[in-house]
C-alpha positions in Angstrom: 20.6 125.9 76.3 24.9 126.7 77.3 23.6 126.0 80.9 22.3 122.7 80.1 25.1 121.9 78.0 26.9 121.3 81.0 24.4 119.4 82.7 22.7 117.1 80.2 25.5 114.0 79.1 23.4 113.6 75.7 23.5 117.7 75.2 27.1 117.4 75.4 27.7 114.2 73.5 25.7 116.0 70.5 28.1 119.1 70.2 31.0 116.5 70.3 29.4 114.9 67.4 28.8 118.1 66.0 32.1 119.7 65.9 33.8 116.2 64.5 31.1 115.8 61.8 31.5 119.4 60.6 35.2 118.5 60.4 34.8 115.3 58.4 31.8 117.2 56.4 34.5 119.9 55.5 36.9 117.9 54.1 34.9 115.0 52.5 32.2 117.7 51.0 34.7 119.8 49.4 36.5 117.0 47.6 32.7 115.2 46.2 32.0 118.3 44.6 35.1 119.1 43.2 35.4 115.4 41.7 31.2 115.6 41.1 30.8 112.7 43.4 27.4 113.9 44.7 25.4 110.9 43.5 28.0 108.1 43.8 28.1 109.5 47.5 24.2 109.8 47.7 24.3 105.8 46.6 26.7 105.2 48.5 24.6 106.4 52.1 21.3 104.8 50.2 22.6 101.3 50.0 23.9 101.4 54.1 20.4 101.2 54.7 20.5 97.0 53.6 23.1 96.3 56.0 20.9 98.3 59.0 18.7 96.0 57.8 20.5 93.3 57.8 21.9 94.1 61.8 18.4 94.1 62.7 18.0 90.8 60.9 20.5 88.5 62.5 20.7 90.4 65.7 24.3 92.1 65.4 24.8 96.4 65.6 23.0 97.9 62.9 26.1 100.4 62.3 28.0 97.5 61.2 25.7 96.0 58.9 25.7 99.8 57.7 29.6 100.1 56.9 30.2 96.7 55.5 27.6 97.6 53.2 28.9 101.4 52.6 32.0 99.5 51.9 31.0 97.2 49.3 29.2 99.7 47.3 32.3 102.1 47.4 34.1 99.4 45.5 31.4 97.8 43.5 30.2 101.6 42.6 34.2 102.2 42.0 35.1 99.2 40.2 32.3 99.7 37.2 32.9 102.9 37.1 36.6 102.6 36.2 35.8 99.7 33.4 33.7 102.1 32.4 30.7 99.2 31.0 27.8 100.6 32.1 27.1 104.3 32.5 28.1 105.1 35.8 24.7 106.9 36.9 22.4 103.6 36.2 25.0 101.8 38.4 24.5 104.0 41.0 20.6 103.8 40.9 20.8 100.1 41.1 23.0 100.9 44.3 20.9 103.1 45.9 17.5 101.1 44.9 19.0 97.4 45.5 20.6 98.8 49.4 16.6 100.3 50.3 15.1 97.1 48.8 17.2 94.8 50.5 16.7 97.3 53.8 12.8 96.8 53.6 13.3 92.8 53.4 15.4 92.5 56.4 13.0 94.7 58.2 10.3 92.7 56.9 11.8 89.8 57.8 12.9 90.4 61.6 11.0 88.8 64.0 8.8 90.5 66.4 7.5 94.3 66.2 9.2 96.0 63.4 12.0 98.4 64.9 12.2 102.3 64.5 14.2 103.5 61.9 13.3 106.9 62.2 17.0 108.2 63.6 18.7 105.7 60.8 16.5 107.4 58.0 16.6 111.1 59.4 18.6 111.0 62.4 19.0 112.4 66.0 21.7 114.3 67.0 20.3 114.5 70.4 20.5 110.3 71.0 24.0 110.0 69.7 25.8 107.6 72.5 29.5 107.3 74.2 29.8 104.6 71.5 28.8 106.4 69.2 31.1 109.1 69.8 33.9 107.1 69.8 32.8 105.8 66.3 32.4 109.8 64.8 35.8 109.9 65.9 37.8 107.3 64.3 36.4 108.3 61.4 37.1 111.8 61.2 40.8 111.0 62.5 41.4 108.5 59.3 39.8 111.2 57.5 42.0 114.2 58.7 45.2 111.9 58.8 44.9 111.3 55.2 44.0 114.4 53.5 47.2 115.7 55.3 49.3 113.0 54.9 48.7 113.1 51.0 47.3 116.6 51.0 49.8 117.3 47.5 48.8 114.2 46.1 44.8 115.2 46.1 45.3 118.5 45.0 46.5 117.1 41.9 44.4 114.3 41.8 41.3 116.2 42.6 42.4 119.2 39.4 43.6 117.0 37.0 43.5 113.4 37.3 45.5 112.6 34.2 48.0 114.6 34.9 48.2 112.9 38.5 48.8 109.7 36.9 51.5 110.9 34.1 53.4 112.4 37.4 52.8 108.9 38.8 50.6 109.1 41.0 48.5 106.1 41.5 45.3 107.8 40.6 43.1 104.3 40.8 43.9 103.5 44.5 43.1 107.2 45.4 39.8 106.6 43.5 38.8 103.8 45.1 40.5 105.5 49.4 38.2 108.2 47.9 34.8 105.9 48.1 36.0 103.9 51.1 36.4 107.7 52.9 32.8 108.4 51.8 31.5 105.1 53.2 33.3 105.9 56.4 31.7 109.4 56.5 27.7 108.0 55.7 27.9 105.4 58.7 29.6 108.7 60.9 26.8 110.9 59.7 23.6 108.5 60.1 23.0 109.3 63.6 23.4 112.8 63.2 21.3 113.1 60.0 20.0 110.2 58.6 21.0 108.4 56.2 17.8 110.3 53.9 19.8 114.1 54.4 23.4 112.3 54.8 24.0 114.0 51.1 22.2 117.6 51.9 25.1 117.9 55.2 28.1 116.7 52.7 27.8 119.0 50.1 25.7 122.8 51.2 28.5 123.7 53.6 31.3 122.9 51.6 28.7 124.5 48.5 28.6 127.7 50.6 32.2 127.8 51.3 32.6 127.5 47.0 30.9 130.6 46.3 33.4 132.2 48.5 37.1 130.9 47.3 38.2 129.0 44.7 41.1 127.6 47.2 41.2 124.5 48.1 42.4 124.6 51.6 40.7 127.7 52.4 37.9 125.7 51.2 38.0 122.7 53.7 38.5 125.6 56.1 35.5 127.6 55.5 33.4 124.3 54.9 34.0 123.0 58.3 33.1 126.7 59.9 29.7 126.7 58.2 29.4 123.0 59.3 30.2 123.6 62.8 27.7 127.2 62.7 25.6 125.3 61.0 25.5 122.3 63.1 25.1 124.1 66.8 22.5 126.6 65.5 20.6 123.4 64.1 21.0 121.6 68.2 20.2 124.6 69.5 16.6 125.5 67.8 15.7 121.6 67.9 16.5 121.6 71.6 14.5 124.5 72.2 11.5 124.1 70.0 11.6 120.1 70.2 12.0 119.8 66.6 13.8 117.0 64.7 17.6 117.5 65.2 19.4 116.7 61.9 16.2 118.1 59.7 17.1 121.4 60.9 20.6 121.3 60.4 20.2 120.2 56.8 17.7 123.5 56.9 19.9 125.8 58.2 22.5 124.8 55.6 20.5 124.4 52.7 19.1 128.2 53.4 22.4 129.6 54.2 23.8 128.8 49.9 20.7 130.2 48.5 21.2 133.3 50.7 25.4 133.2 49.5 23.9 132.1 46.0 21.5 135.2 45.7 24.3 138.0 46.9 26.8 136.5 44.4 24.2 136.9 41.3 22.9 140.4 42.4 26.7 141.0 42.9 27.5 140.0 39.2 24.2 141.6 38.0 25.5 144.6 39.4 29.5 144.8 38.6 27.9 143.8 34.4 25.9 146.9 34.3 29.0 148.9 35.4 
């Protein structure tokens, strides 16, 4: 595959996309795990399917529709969560179901033959185009600079948001801003692993990193490294044996977490006996 990487444009795009998305997942994944926003992120991801369907129905780029629906879901879920009028998991479930149902409805209303949505649902990193690389690059820059510029604010917000509020931090703004970053990340990952598998790629590398270190900065770095390793080997396997790239990357990510978890559990038992 290394030789083919220099010969084929689609492999170069896939490799660049895997590097960029690993950076995004490494950062956002650690944050959503720490803030216990995994299911909320899943709700945002699945709501984006409605935007994909609307794009096909009205004849514009489906990824733009996914972006619009993700942002709306982020603000909607965030607003209801902060008001506390309804249980958050109920709200997430409603947005999740509504997005998927609207996507199915819009696709059914689209004239002509129904489009192939497998790349949006399950991803195909080998089909990434130059326009997708530009989109993913923009999202990566936004996420990286958003975290670097407000790094200390993020640390205080993540580990004790009540204390951060007392110290004068704008926690409400950070709540919404984080959800917007999650929405942007979802859009960037759709072409790589698809709507269905977004949450696995967001959480598995970050969860593996959390088993090895408690420090926020180190967890982000390790999570990015894990993401790059999983993406590269998943890309290589999918190319060599002609299987789904997104699913392969996710399987490797989850297997790594399971192995690390078992090793950690065994070590704890051994230490407990000693």
